[in-house]
PyMOL commands that place a pseudoatom at each C-alpha (Angstrom):
pseudoatom trace, name=CA, resn=MET, resi=1, chain=A, elem=C, hetatm=0, pos=[19.553, -80.586, 55.692]
pseudoatom trace, name=CA, resn=ALA, resi=2, chain=A, elem=C, hetatm=0, pos=[20.113, -78.254, 58.624]
pseudoatom trace, name=CA, resn=ASP, resi=3, chain=A, elem=C, hetatm=0, pos=[23.903, -78.373, 58.033]
pseudoatom trace, name=CA, resn=ASP, resi=4, chain=A, elem=C, hetatm=0, pos=[23.498, -77.363, 54.387]
pseudoatom trace, name=CA, resn=THR, resi=5, chain=A, elem=C, hetatm=0, pos=[21.563, -74.223, 55.249]
pseudoatom trace, name=CA, resn=GLU, resi=6, chain=A, elem=C, hetatm=0, pos=[24.214, -73.185, 57.758]
pseudoatom trace, name=CA, resn=ASP, resi=7, chain=A, elem=C, hetatm=0, pos=[26.999, -73.606, 55.165]
pseudoatom trace, name=CA, resn=TRP, resi=8, chain=A, elem=C, hetatm=0, pos=[25.048, -71.477, 52.651]
pseudoatom trace, name=CA, resn=GLY, resi=9, chain=A, elem=C, hetatm=0, pos=[25.656, -68.297, 54.644]
pseudoatom trace, name=CA, resn=GLU, resi=10, chain=A, elem=C, hetatm=0, pos=[29.387, -68.949, 55.085]
pseudoatom trace, name=CA, resn=GLY, resi=11, chain=A, elem=C, hetatm=0, pos=[30.766, -70.429, 51.877]
pseudoatom trace, name=CA, resn=GLY, resi=12, chain=A, elem=C, hetatm=0, pos=[28.174, -69.707, 49.183]
pseudoatom trace, name=CA, resn=GLY, resi=13, chain=A, elem=C, hetatm=0, pos=[28.113, -65.940, 49.581]
pseudoatom trace, name=CA, resn=ASP, resi=14, chain=A, elem=C, hetatm=0, pos=[31.210, -65.305, 47.422]
pseudoatom trace, name=CA, resn=ALA, resi=15, chain=A, elem=C, hetatm=0, pos=[29.776, -67.076, 44.381]
pseudoatom trace, name=CA, resn=VAL, resi=16, chain=A, elem=C, hetatm=0, pos=[26.705, -64.786, 44.224]
pseudoatom trace, name=CA, resn=SER, resi=17, chain=A, elem=C, hetatm=0, pos=[28.508, -61.457, 44.688]
pseudoatom trace, name=CA, resn=ALA, resi=18, chain=A, elem=C, hetatm=0, pos=[26.891, -58.477, 42.949]
pseudoatom trace, name=CA, resn=PRO, resi=19, chain=A, elem=C, hetatm=0, pos=[28.575, -57.230, 39.738]
pseudoatom trace, name=CA, resn=PRO, resi=20, chain=A, elem=C, hetatm=0, pos=[30.550, -53.969, 40.100]
pseudoatom trace, name=CA, resn=ALA, resi=21, chain=A, elem=C, hetatm=0, pos=[28.448, -50.890, 39.425]
pseudoatom trace, name=CA, resn=VAL, resi=22, chain=A, elem=C, hetatm=0, pos=[29.274, -49.270, 36.082]
pseudoatom trace, name=CA, resn=ALA, resi=23, chain=A, elem=C, hetatm=0, pos=[28.187, -45.694, 35.550]
pseudoatom trace, name=CA, resn=ALA, resi=24, chain=A, elem=C, hetatm=0, pos=[26.284, -45.691, 32.277]
pseudoatom trace, name=CA, resn=GLU, resi=25, chain=A, elem=C, hetatm=0, pos=[27.286, -42.834, 29.999]
pseudoatom trace, name=CA, resn=LEU, resi=26, chain=A, elem=C, hetatm=0, pos=[24.261, -41.022, 28.646]
pseudoatom trace, name=CA, resn=PRO, resi=27, chain=A, elem=C, hetatm=0, pos=[24.370, -40.347, 24.920]
pseudoatom trace, name=CA, resn=GLU, resi=28, chain=A, elem=C, hetatm=0, pos=[24.777, -36.716, 23.904]
pseudoatom trace, name=CA, resn=ILE, resi=29, chain=A, elem=C, hetatm=0, pos=[21.471, -35.049, 23.076]
pseudoatom trace, name=CA, resn=LYS, resi=30, chain=A, elem=C, hetatm=0, pos=[21.576, -33.677, 19.533]
pseudoatom trace, name=CA, resn=LEU, resi=31, chain=A, elem=C, hetatm=0, pos=[18.864, -31.698, 17.776]
pseudoatom trace, name=CA, resn=PHE, resi=32, chain=A, elem=C, hetatm=0, pos=[17.219, -33.898, 15.115]
pseudoatom trace, name=CA, resn=GLY, resi=33, chain=A, elem=C, hetatm=0, pos=[19.884, -36.483, 16.080]
pseudoatom trace, name=CA, resn=LYS, resi=34, chain=A, elem=C, hetatm=0, pos=[22.518, -34.409, 14.215]
pseudoatom trace, name=CA, resn=TRP, resi=35, chain=A, elem=C, hetatm=0, pos=[23.301, -30.971, 15.613]
pseudoatom trace, name=CA, resn=SER, resi=36, chain=A, elem=C, hetatm=0, pos=[25.206, -30.710, 18.892]
pseudoatom trace, name=CA, resn=THR, resi=37, chain=A, elem=C, hetatm=0, pos=[24.790, -27.740, 21.226]
pseudoatom trace, name=CA, resn=ASP, resi=38, chain=A, elem=C, hetatm=0, pos=[28.131, -28.246, 22.984]
pseudoatom trace, name=CA, resn=ASP, resi=39, chain=A, elem=C, hetatm=0, pos=[30.164, -26.066, 20.639]
pseudoatom trace, name=CA, resn=VAL, resi=40, chain=A, elem=C, hetatm=0, pos=[27.546, -23.313, 20.214]
pseudoatom trace, name=CA, resn=GLN, resi=41, chain=A, elem=C, hetatm=0, pos=[28.740, -19.937, 21.532]
pseudoatom trace, name=CA, resn=VAL, resi=42, chain=A, elem=C, hetatm=0, pos=[26.545, -16.923, 22.355]
pseudoatom trace, name=CA, resn=SER, resi=43, chain=A, elem=C, hetatm=0, pos=[28.998, -14.104, 21.684]
pseudoatom trace, name=CA, resn=ASP, resi=44, chain=A, elem=C, hetatm=0, pos=[26.725, -11.310, 22.960]
pseudoatom trace, name=CA, resn=MET, resi=45, chain=A, elem=C, hetatm=0, pos=[27.081, -11.291, 26.755]
pseudoatom trace, name=CA, resn=SER, resi=46, chain=A, elem=C, hetatm=0, pos=[23.805, -9.398, 27.263]
pseudoatom trace, name=CA, resn=LEU, resi=47, chain=A, elem=C, hetatm=0, pos=[21.865, -12.197, 25.576]
pseudoatom trace, name=CA, resn=THR, resi=48, chain=A, elem=C, hetatm=0, pos=[23.456, -15.185, 27.311]
pseudoatom trace, name=CA, resn=ASP, resi=49, chain=A, elem=C, hetatm=0, pos=[20.503, -15.806, 29.652]
pseudoatom trace, name=CA, resn=PHE, resi=50, chain=A, elem=C, hetatm=0, pos=[17.925, -15.645, 26.870]
pseudoatom trace, name=CA, resn=SER, resi=51, chain=A, elem=C, hetatm=0, pos=[19.279, -18.363, 24.594]
pseudoatom trace, name=CA, resn=SER, resi=52, chain=A, elem=C, hetatm=0, pos=[17.998, -21.766, 25.683]
pseudoatom trace, name=CA, resn=LEU, resi=53, chain=A, elem=C, hetatm=0, pos=[20.319, -23.278, 23.191]
pseudoatom trace, name=CA, resn=THR, resi=54, chain=A, elem=C, hetatm=0, pos=[20.662, -26.701, 24.134]
pseudoatom trace, name=CA, resn=LEU, resi=55, chain=A, elem=C, hetatm=0, pos=[18.517, -26.648, 21.491]
pseudoatom trace, name=CA, resn=PHE, resi=56, chain=A, elem=C, hetatm=0, pos=[17.154, -23.550, 22.053]
pseudoatom trace, name=CA, resn=ILE, resi=57, chain=A, elem=C, hetatm=0, pos=[19.526, -20.634, 21.992]
pseudoatom trace, name=CA, resn=LEU, resi=58, chain=A, elem=C, hetatm=0, pos=[19.807, -16.945, 23.577]
pseudoatom trace, name=CA, resn=TYR, resi=59, chain=A, elem=C, hetatm=0, pos=[19.156, -17.136, 28.217]
pseudoatom trace, name=CA, resn=SER, resi=60, chain=A, elem=C, hetatm=0, pos=[21.405, -13.192, 30.206]
pseudoatom trace, name=CA, resn=PHE, resi=61, chain=A, elem=C, hetatm=0, pos=[21.207, -12.602, 25.685]
pseudoatom trace, name=CA, resn=GLN, resi=62, chain=A, elem=C, hetatm=0, pos=[23.027, -15.831, 26.679]
pseudoatom trace, name=CA, resn=ASP, resi=63, chain=A, elem=C, hetatm=0, pos=[20.409, -16.704, 29.287]
pseudoatom trace, name=CA, resn=TYR, resi=64, chain=A, elem=C, hetatm=0, pos=[17.694, -15.498, 26.916]
pseudoatom trace, name=CA, resn=ILE, resi=65, chain=A, elem=C, hetatm=0, pos=[18.974, -17.752, 24.157]
pseudoatom trace, name=CA, resn=ALA, resi=66, chain=A, elem=C, hetatm=0, pos=[18.404, -21.127, 25.795]
pseudoatom trace, name=CA, resn=VAL, resi=67, chain=A, elem=C, hetatm=0, pos=[20.831, -23.409, 24.050]
pseudoatom trace, name=CA, resn=LYS, resi=68, chain=A, elem=C, hetatm=0, pos=[22.651, -25.838, 26.310]
pseudoatom trace, name=CA, resn=LYS, resi=69, chain=A, elem=C, hetatm=0, pos=[20.410, -25.657, 29.349]
pseudoatom trace, name=CA, resn=PHE, resi=70, chain=A, elem=C, hetatm=0, pos=[17.421, -27.250, 27.675]
pseudoatom trace, name=CA, resn=ALA, resi=71, chain=A, elem=C, hetatm=0, pos=[18.721, -29.683, 25.032]
pseudoatom trace, name=CA, resn=ARG, resi=72, chain=A, elem=C, hetatm=0, pos=[16.124, -31.679, 23.124]
pseudoatom trace, name=CA, resn=TYR, resi=73, chain=A, elem=C, hetatm=0, pos=[16.029, -34.109, 20.232]
pseudoatom trace, name=CA, resn=LEU, resi=74, chain=A, elem=C, hetatm=0, pos=[13.055, -32.242, 18.754]
pseudoatom trace, name=CA, resn=PRO, resi=75, chain=A, elem=C, hetatm=0, pos=[11.939, -28.604, 19.115]
pseudoatom trace, name=CA, resn=HIS, resi=76, chain=A, elem=C, hetatm=0, pos=[8.577, -29.681, 20.520]
pseudoatom trace, name=CA, resn=SER, resi=77, chain=A, elem=C, hetatm=0, pos=[8.369, -29.665, 24.324]
pseudoatom trace, name=CA, resn=ALA, resi=78, chain=A, elem=C, hetatm=0, pos=[4.666, -28.855, 24.888]
pseudoatom trace, name=CA, resn=GLY, resi=79, chain=A, elem=C, hetatm=0, pos=[5.776, -26.469, 27.641]
pseudoatom trace, name=CA, resn=ARG, resi=80, chain=A, elem=C, hetatm=0, pos=[3.517, -23.830, 29.238]
pseudoatom trace, name=CA, resn=TYR, resi=81, chain=A, elem=C, hetatm=0, pos=[5.802, -20.931, 28.402]
pseudoatom trace, name=CA, resn=ALA, resi=82, chain=A, elem=C, hetatm=0, pos=[3.053, -18.309, 28.295]
pseudoatom trace, name=CA, resn=ALA, resi=83, chain=A, elem=C, hetatm=0, pos=[1.709, -19.153, 31.773]
pseudoatom trace, name=CA, resn=LYS, resi=84, chain=A, elem=C, hetatm=0, pos=[4.020, -16.712, 33.541]
pseudoatom trace, name=CA, resn=ARG, resi=85, chain=A, elem=C, hetatm=0, pos=[5.910, -13.566, 32.655]
pseudoatom trace, name=CA, resn=PHE, resi=86, chain=A, elem=C, hetatm=0, pos=[9.438, -14.145, 31.279]
pseudoatom trace, name=CA, resn=ARG, resi=87, chain=A, elem=C, hetatm=0, pos=[8.993, -17.925, 31.291]
pseudoatom trace, name=CA, resn=LYS, resi=88, chain=A, elem=C, hetatm=0, pos=[9.308, -17.983, 27.522]
pseudoatom trace, name=CA, resn=ALA, resi=89, chain=A, elem=C, hetatm=0, pos=[12.991, -17.139, 28.002]
pseudoatom trace, name=CA, resn=GLN, resi=90, chain=A, elem=C, hetatm=0, pos=[13.403, -20.783, 29.088]
pseudoatom trace, name=CA, resn=CYS, resi=91, chain=A, elem=C, hetatm=0, pos=[11.944, -22.077, 25.839]
pseudoatom trace, name=CA, resn=PRO, resi=92, chain=A, elem=C, hetatm=0, pos=[14.657, -23.524, 23.586]
pseudoatom trace, name=CA, resn=VAL, resi=93, chain=A, elem=C, hetatm=0, pos=[15.503, -21.054, 20.861]
pseudoatom trace, name=CA, resn=VAL, resi=94, chain=A, elem=C, hetatm=0, pos=[14.829, -23.520, 18.048]
pseudoatom trace, name=CA, resn=GLU, resi=95, chain=A, elem=C, hetatm=0, pos=[11.358, -24.209, 19.426]
pseudoatom trace, name=CA, resn=ARG, resi=96, chain=A, elem=C, hetatm=0, pos=[10.676, -20.464, 19.506]
pseudoatom trace, name=CA, resn=LEU, resi=97, chain=A, elem=C, hetatm=0, pos=[11.703, -20.293, 15.844]
pseudoatom trace, name=CA, resn=VAL, resi=98, chain=A, elem=C, hetatm=0, pos=[9.308, -23.158, 15.047]
pseudoatom trace, name=CA, resn=ASN, resi=99, chain=A, elem=C, hetatm=0, pos=[6.462, -21.455, 16.937]
pseudoatom trace, name=CA, resn=SER, resi=100, chain=A, elem=C, hetatm=0, pos=[7.111, -18.155, 15.147]
pseudoatom trace, name=CA, resn=LEU, resi=101, chain=A, elem=C, hetatm=0, pos=[6.638, -19.879, 11.790]
pseudoatom trace, name=CA, resn=MET, resi=102, chain=A, elem=C, hetatm=0, pos=[3.042, -20.781, 12.753]
pseudoatom trace, name=CA, resn=MET, resi=103, chain=A, elem=C, hetatm=0, pos=[1.892, -17.206, 12.195]
pseudoatom trace, name=CA, resn=HIS, resi=104, chain=A, elem=C, hetatm=0, pos=[-1.319, -16.199, 10.407]
pseudoatom trace, name=CA, resn=GLY, resi=105, chain=A, elem=C, hetatm=0, pos=[-4.548, -18.132, 10.859]
pseudoatom trace, name=CA, resn=ARG, resi=106, chain=A, elem=C, hetatm=0, pos=[-4.011, -20.702, 8.130]
pseudoatom trace, name=CA, resn=ASN, resi=107, chain=A, elem=C, hetatm=0, pos=[-0.771, -21.854, 9.798]
pseudoatom trace, name=CA, resn=ASN, resi=108, chain=A, elem=C, hetatm=0, pos=[-1.998, -21.978, 13.410]
pseudoatom trace, name=CA, resn=GLY, resi=109, chain=A, elem=C, hetatm=0, pos=[-1.347, -25.301, 15.133]
pseudoatom trace, name=CA, resn=LYS, resi=110, chain=A, elem=C, hetatm=0, pos=[0.588, -26.852, 12.230]
pseudoatom trace, name=CA, resn=LYS, resi=111, chain=A, elem=C, hetatm=0, pos=[3.642, -27.501, 14.366]
pseudoatom trace, name=CA, resn=LEU, resi=112, chain=A, elem=C, hetatm=0, pos=[4.793, -30.657, 12.605]
pseudoatom trace, name=CA, resn=MET, resi=113, chain=A, elem=C, hetatm=0, pos=[4.890, -28.702, 9.356]
pseudoatom trace, name=CA, resn=ALA, resi=114, chain=A, elem=C, hetatm=0, pos=[6.892, -25.928, 11.054]
pseudoatom trace, name=CA, resn=VAL, resi=115, chain=A, elem=C, hetatm=0, pos=[9.335, -28.472, 12.558]
pseudoatom trace, name=CA, resn=ARG, resi=116, chain=A, elem=C, hetatm=0, pos=[9.825, -30.014, 9.112]
pseudoatom trace, name=CA, resn=ILE, resi=117, chain=A, elem=C, hetatm=0, pos=[10.541, -26.582, 7.588]
pseudoatom trace, name=CA, resn=VAL, resi=118, chain=A, elem=C, hetatm=0, pos=[13.169, -25.807, 10.244]
pseudoatom trace, name=CA, resn=LYS, resi=119, chain=A, elem=C, hetatm=0, pos=[14.756, -29.250, 9.840]
pseudoatom trace, name=CA, resn=HIS, resi=120, chain=A, elem=C, hetatm=0, pos=[15.078, -28.782, 6.064]
pseudoatom trace, name=CA, resn=ALA, resi=121, chain=A, elem=C, hetatm=0, pos=[16.396, -25.234, 6.531]
pseudoatom trace, name=CA, resn=PHE, resi=122, chain=A, elem=C, hetatm=0, pos=[19.099, -26.513, 8.913]
pseudoatom trace, name=CA, resn=GLU, resi=123, chain=A, elem=C, hetatm=0, pos=[20.168, -29.165, 6.372]
pseudoatom trace, name=CA, resn=ILE, resi=124, chain=A, elem=C, hetatm=0, pos=[20.465, -26.469, 3.682]
pseudoatom trace, name=CA, resn=ILE, resi=125, chain=A, elem=C, hetatm=0, pos=[22.450, -24.168, 6.009]
pseudoatom trace, name=CA, resn=HIS, resi=126, chain=A, elem=C, hetatm=0, pos=[24.910, -26.984, 6.761]
pseudoatom trace, name=CA, resn=LEU, resi=127, chain=A, elem=C, hetatm=0, pos=[25.332, -27.769, 3.050]
pseudoatom trace, name=CA, resn=LEU, resi=128, chain=A, elem=C, hetatm=0, pos=[25.921, -24.107, 2.121]
pseudoatom trace, name=CA, resn=THR, resi=129, chain=A, elem=C, hetatm=0, pos=[28.146, -23.045, 5.020]
pseudoatom trace, name=CA, resn=GLY, resi=130, chain=A, elem=C, hetatm=0, pos=[29.568, -26.253, 6.502]
pseudoatom trace, name=CA, resn=GLU, resi=131, chain=A, elem=C, hetatm=0, pos=[28.817, -24.821, 9.965]
pseudoatom trace, name=CA, resn=ASN, resi=132, chain=A, elem=C, hetatm=0, pos=[26.586, -26.017, 12.790]
pseudoatom trace, name=CA, resn=PRO, resi=133, chain=A, elem=C, hetatm=0, pos=[23.131, -24.570, 11.896]
pseudoatom trace, name=CA, resn=LEU, resi=134, chain=A, elem=C, hetatm=0, pos=[22.512, -23.861, 15.607]
pseudoatom trace, name=CA, resn=GLN, resi=135, chain=A, elem=C, hetatm=0, pos=[25.510, -21.516, 15.640]
pseudoatom trace, name=CA, resn=VAL, resi=136, chain=A, elem=C, hetatm=0, pos=[24.233, -19.802, 12.483]
pseudoatom trace, name=CA, resn=LEU, resi=137, chain=A, elem=C, hetatm=0, pos=[20.811, -19.354, 14.126]
pseudoatom trace, name=CA, resn=VAL, resi=138, chain=A, elem=C, hetatm=0, pos=[22.341, -17.881, 17.296]
pseudoatom trace, name=CA, resn=ASN, resi=139, chain=A, elem=C, hetatm=0, pos=[24.491, -15.456, 15.270]
pseudoatom trace, name=CA, resn=ALA, resi=140, chain=A, elem=C, hetatm=0, pos=[21.442, -14.445, 13.207]
pseudoatom trace, name=CA, resn=ILE, resi=141, chain=A, elem=C, hetatm=0, pos=[19.438, -13.689, 16.370]
pseudoatom trace, name=CA, resn=ILE, resi=142, chain=A, elem=C, hetatm=0, pos=[22.302, -11.663, 17.865]
pseudoatom trace, name=CA, resn=ASN, resi=143, chain=A, elem=C, hetatm=0, pos=[22.689, -9.595, 14.667]
pseudoatom trace, name=CA, resn=SER, resi=144, chain=A, elem=C, hetatm=0, pos=[18.947, -9.099, 14.051]
pseudoatom trace, name=CA, resn=GLY, resi=145, chain=A, elem=C, hetatm=0, pos=[17.847, -7.811, 17.479]
pseudoatom trace, name=CA, resn=PRO, resi=146, chain=A, elem=C, hetatm=0, pos=[17.685, -3.981, 17.563]
pseudoatom trace, name=CA, resn=ARG, resi=147, chain=A, elem=C, hetatm=0, pos=[19.646, -2.436, 20.449]
pseudoatom trace, name=CA, resn=GLU, resi=148, chain=A, elem=C, hetatm=0, pos=[17.748, 0.851, 20.364]
pseudoatom trace, name=CA, resn=ASP, resi=149, chain=A, elem=C, hetatm=0, pos=[14.141, 1.701, 19.525]
pseudoatom trace, name=CA, resn=SER, resi=150, chain=A, elem=C, hetatm=0, pos=[11.778, 4.643, 19.917]
pseudoatom trace, name=CA, resn=THR, resi=151, chain=A, elem=C, hetatm=0, pos=[8.579, 4.896, 21.971]
pseudoatom trace, name=CA, resn=ARG, resi=152, chain=A, elem=C, hetatm=0, pos=[5.750, 7.410, 22.245]
pseudoatom trace, name=CA, resn=ILE, resi=153, chain=A, elem=C, hetatm=0, pos=[5.936, 9.852, 25.153]
pseudoatom trace, name=CA, resn=GLY, resi=154, chain=A, elem=C, hetatm=0, pos=[3.099, 12.196, 26.195]
pseudoatom trace, name=CA, resn=ARG, resi=155, chain=A, elem=C, hetatm=0, pos=[-0.674, 12.069, 25.952]
pseudoatom trace, name=CA, resn=ALA, resi=156, chain=A, elem=C, hetatm=0, pos=[-3.585, 13.564, 24.059]
pseudoatom trace, name=CA, resn=GLY, resi=157, chain=A, elem=C, hetatm=0, pos=[-2.430, 16.004, 21.370]
pseudoatom trace, name=CA, resn=THR, resi=158, chain=A, elem=C, hetatm=0, pos=[1.196, 16.424, 22.422]
pseudoatom trace, name=CA, resn=VAL, resi=159, chain=A, elem=C, hetatm=0, pos=[2.980, 13.202, 21.563]
pseudoatom trace, name=CA, resn=ARG, resi=160, chain=A, elem=C, hetatm=0, pos=[6.653, 12.853, 20.738]
pseudoatom trace, name=CA, resn=ARG, resi=161, chain=A, elem=C, hetatm=0, pos=[8.997, 9.953, 20.062]
pseudoatom trace, name=CA, resn=GLN, resi=162, chain=A, elem=C, hetatm=0, pos=[11.795, 9.182, 22.507]
pseudoatom trace, name=CA, resn=ALA, resi=163, chain=A, elem=C, hetatm=0, pos=[14.740, 6.822, 21.931]
pseudoatom trace, name=CA, resn=VAL, resi=164, chain=A, elem=C, hetatm=0, pos=[14.988, 3.962, 24.454]
pseudoatom trace, name=CA, resn=ASP, resi=165, chain=A, elem=C, hetatm=0, pos=[17.272, 0.968, 25.036]
pseudoatom trace, name=CA, resn=VAL, resi=166, chain=A, elem=C, hetatm=0, pos=[15.805, -2.435, 24.189]
pseudoatom trace, name=CA, resn=SER, resi=167, chain=A, elem=C, hetatm=0, pos=[15.779, -5.179, 26.853]
pseudoatom trace, name=CA, resn=PRO, resi=168, chain=A, elem=C, hetatm=0, pos=[17.585, -8.466, 26.071]
pseudoatom trace, name=CA, resn=LEU, resi=169, chain=A, elem=C, hetatm=0, pos=[14.353, -10.490, 25.983]
pseudoatom trace, name=CA, resn=ARG, resi=170, chain=A, elem=C, hetatm=0, pos=[12.691, -8.080, 23.559]
pseudoatom trace, name=CA, resn=ARG, resi=171, chain=A, elem=C, hetatm=0, pos=[15.792, -8.141, 21.358]
pseudoatom trace, name=CA, resn=VAL, resi=172, chain=A, elem=C, hetatm=0, pos=[15.420, -11.903, 21.016]
pseudoatom trace, name=CA, resn=ASN, resi=173, chain=A, elem=C, hetatm=0, pos=[11.632, -11.650, 20.501]
pseudoatom trace, name=CA, resn=GLN, resi=174, chain=A, elem=C, hetatm=0, pos=[12.037, -8.978, 17.828]
pseudoatom trace, name=CA, resn=ALA, resi=175, chain=A, elem=C, hetatm=0, pos=[14.840, -10.870, 16.079]
pseudoatom trace, name=CA, resn=MET, resi=176, chain=A, elem=C, hetatm=0, pos=[12.768, -14.073, 15.847]
pseudoatom trace, name=CA, resn=TRP, resi=177, chain=A, elem=C, hetatm=0, pos=[9.794, -12.167, 14.452]
pseudoatom trace, name=CA, resn=LEU, resi=178, chain=A, elem=C, hetatm=0, pos=[11.883, -10.312, 11.858]
pseudoatom trace, name=CA, resn=LEU, resi=179, chain=A, elem=C, hetatm=0, pos=[13.671, -13.485, 10.695]
pseudoatom trace, name=CA, resn=CYS, resi=180, chain=A, elem=C, hetatm=0, pos=[10.407, -15.425, 10.244]
pseudoatom trace, name=CA, resn=THR, resi=181, chain=A, elem=C, hetatm=0, pos=[8.614, -12.500, 8.589]
pseudoatom trace, name=CA, resn=GLY, resi=182, chain=A, elem=C, hetatm=0, pos=[11.502, -12.054, 6.144]
pseudoatom trace, name=CA, resn=ALA, resi=183, chain=A, elem=C, hetatm=0, pos=[11.491, -15.756, 5.238]
pseudoatom trace, name=CA, resn=ARG, resi=184, chain=A, elem=C, hetatm=0, pos=[7.704, -15.823, 4.818]
pseudoatom trace, name=CA, resn=GLU, resi=185, chain=A, elem=C, hetatm=0, pos=[7.604, -12.726, 2.600]
pseudoatom trace, name=CA, resn=SER, resi=186, chain=A, elem=C, hetatm=0, pos=[10.449, -13.885, 0.362]
pseudoatom trace, name=CA, resn=ALA, resi=187, chain=A, elem=C, hetatm=0, pos=[8.770, -17.302, -0.108]
pseudoatom trace, name=CA, resn=PHE, resi=188, chain=A, elem=C, hetatm=0, pos=[5.460, -15.733, -1.175]
pseudoatom trace, name=CA, resn=ARG, resi=189, chain=A, elem=C, hetatm=0, pos=[4.854, -16.150, -4.936]
pseudoatom trace, name=CA, resn=ASN, resi=190, chain=A, elem=C, hetatm=0, pos=[8.361, -17.530, -5.299]
pseudoatom trace, name=CA, resn=ILE, resi=191, chain=A, elem=C, hetatm=0, pos=[9.575, -20.804, -6.772]
pseudoatom trace, name=CA, resn=LYS, resi=192, chain=A, elem=C, hetatm=0, pos=[11.789, -21.247, -3.691]
pseudoatom trace, name=CA, resn=THR, resi=193, chain=A, elem=C, hetatm=0, pos=[10.382, -23.201, -0.762]
pseudoatom trace, name=CA, resn=ILE, resi=194, chain=A, elem=C, hetatm=0, pos=[9.916, -21.605, 2.667]
pseudoatom trace, name=CA, resn=ALA, resi=195, chain=A, elem=C, hetatm=0, pos=[12.775, -23.812, 3.980]
pseudoatom trace, name=CA, resn=GLU, resi=196, chain=A, elem=C, hetatm=0, pos=[15.171, -22.418, 1.344]
pseudoatom trace, name=CA, resn=CYS, resi=197, chain=A, elem=C, hetatm=0, pos=[14.058, -18.854, 2.074]
pseudoatom trace, name=CA, resn=LEU, resi=198, chain=A, elem=C, hetatm=0, pos=[14.477, -19.379, 5.832]
pseudoatom trace, name=CA, resn=ALA, resi=199, chain=A, elem=C, hetatm=0, pos=[17.969, -20.809, 5.281]
pseudoatom trace, name=CA, resn=ASP, resi=200, chain=A, elem=C, hetatm=0, pos=[18.943, -17.795, 3.120]
pseudoatom trace, name=CA, resn=GLU, resi=201, chain=A, elem=C, hetatm=0, pos=[17.529, -15.363, 5.689]
pseudoatom trace, name=CA, resn=LEU, resi=202, chain=A, elem=C, hetatm=0, pos=[19.426, -16.997, 8.576]
pseudoatom trace, name=CA, resn=ILE, resi=203, chain=A, elem=C, hetatm=0, pos=[22.719, -17.178, 6.645]
pseudoatom trace, name=CA, resn=ASN, resi=204, chain=A, elem=C, hetatm=0, pos=[22.510, -13.521, 5.532]
pseudoatom trace, name=CA, resn=ALA, resi=205, chain=A, elem=C, hetatm=0, pos=[21.493, -12.353, 9.016]
pseudoatom trace, name=CA, resn=ALA, resi=206, chain=A, elem=C, hetatm=0, pos=[24.349, -14.332, 10.609]
pseudoatom trace, name=CA, resn=LYS, resi=207, chain=A, elem=C, hetatm=0, pos=[26.787, -12.546, 8.259]
pseudoatom trace, name=CA, resn=GLY, resi=208, chain=A, elem=C, hetatm=0, pos=[25.171, -9.159, 8.961]
pseudoatom trace, name=CA, resn=SER, resi=209, chain=A, elem=C, hetatm=0, pos=[24.409, -8.799, 5.241]
pseudoatom trace, name=CA, resn=SER, resi=210, chain=A, elem=C, hetatm=0, pos=[21.909, -6.154, 4.121]
pseudoatom trace, name=CA, resn=ASN, resi=211, chain=A, elem=C, hetatm=0, pos=[20.348, -8.805, 1.850]
pseudoatom trace, name=CA, resn=SER, resi=212, chain=A, elem=C, hetatm=0, pos=[18.592, -9.986, 5.008]
pseudoatom trace, name=CA, resn=TYR, resi=213, chain=A, elem=C, hetatm=0, pos=[15.121, -8.556, 5.695]
pseudoatom trace, name=CA, resn=ALA, resi=214, chain=A, elem=C, hetatm=0, pos=[15.779, -8.717, 9.459]
pseudoatom trace, name=CA, resn=ILE, resi=215, chain=A, elem=C, hetatm=0, pos=[19.060, -6.770, 9.219]
pseudoatom trace, name=CA, resn=LYS, resi=216, chain=A, elem=C, hetatm=0, pos=[17.458, -4.074, 7.028]
pseudoatom trace, name=CA, resn=LYS, resi=217, chain=A, elem=C, hetatm=0, pos=[14.552, -3.619, 9.459]
pseudoatom trace, name=CA, resn=LYS, resi=218, chain=A, elem=C, hetatm=0, pos=[16.868, -3.587, 12.480]
pseudoatom trace, name=CA, resn=ASP, resi=219, chain=A, elem=C, hetatm=0, pos=[19.056, -0.874, 10.884]
pseudoatom trace, name=CA, resn=GLU, resi=220, chain=A, elem=C, hetatm=0, pos=[15.940, 1.148, 10.049]
pseudoatom trace, name=CA, resn=LEU, resi=221, chain=A, elem=C, hetatm=0, pos=[14.646, 0.937, 13.653]
pseudoatom trace, name=CA, resn=GLU, resi=222, chain=A, elem=C, hetatm=0, pos=[18.025, 1.992, 15.059]
pseudoatom trace, name=CA, resn=ARG, resi=223, chain=A, elem=C, hetatm=0, pos=[18.302, 4.872, 12.552]
pseudoatom trace, name=CA, resn=VAL, resi=224, chain=A, elem=C, hetatm=0, pos=[14.855, 6.222, 13.526]
pseudoatom trace, name=CA, resn=ALA, resi=225, chain=A, elem=C, hetatm=0, pos=[15.716, 5.854, 17.234]
pseudoatom trace, name=CA, resn=LYS, resi=226, chain=A, elem=C, hetatm=0, pos=[18.978, 7.753, 16.741]
pseudoatom trace, name=CA, resn=SER, resi=227, chain=A, elem=C, hetatm=0, pos=[17.108, 10.693, 15.222]
pseudoatom trace, name=CA, resn=ASN, resi=228, chain=A, elem=C, hetatm=0, pos=[14.760, 10.758, 18.258]
pseudoatom trace, name=CA, resn=ARG, resi=229, chain=A, elem=C, hetatm=0, pos=[17.450, 10.913, 20.965]
for i in range(1, 229): cmd.bond("trace and resi %d" % i, "trace and resi %d" % (i + 1))
show_as sticks, trace
zoom trace
C-alpha cells in the first residue's frame, strides 16, 4: 500500500493534468438585445464626453453623450445620478431619454412604461430609416442642442438680455427636454401613439428638419440670442 502512494506522485500526475485555460469571449452588449453601440459616432467633438452611448449617448458632447462607456441591455440602471454635480453626464443617453419621458405628475415613476415607449420608437425608427436607432438619437441630440442662448444681466429695474455660449452638458439637457416635449405635445389628442410621435420627432431632428419641434425651438433660441449680442 505504501508503494502505491509513492507511485501516485510520479506516474499518475500526467493523467490528471488541468485543461488548458480558454479565454471566454463575452457576448457584445446590445440595447434591448438588438442595437449595438460599436458603430455609433458622436460627430460633434464638443459633446463627446457627454454621450454615455454604450447605450447612453453624448460624454466631452462625446463625453456628455455616454454611449460606449456604459453599455446596457436595458436603459434602467437605478444609478444615483443626481447625488453629485455633473454625475448625470455618466448616465447612458437612452436612460436619460427614458427618464425625460416621465414628466408631469401622472407619469412620475412609470419607468417601465417609458422604457416600452422608447423600445417601440426605436423599432419604428429602424423600420422607417434602416439605420441604427442609437445613431439617429445621437444625431437628434447634436442637432437639437442650442449653441447660443440669452441670459438676464443686471438687477432691480435695469435688466437687459445678454447672449451667452451654452455649455456642452446644458446642450444635451436642453436637447433631451425639447425632443420629449415635442413628442408629448404632438401625441396629445392625436390618433398616433407617443412611440410613433417620438420616432417622428427623433427622425426629423436627426435630419435637421424644421418639422421637428426641437429644431424649431433651438432655431428660435439662437435667433433671439443673436439679436442680444
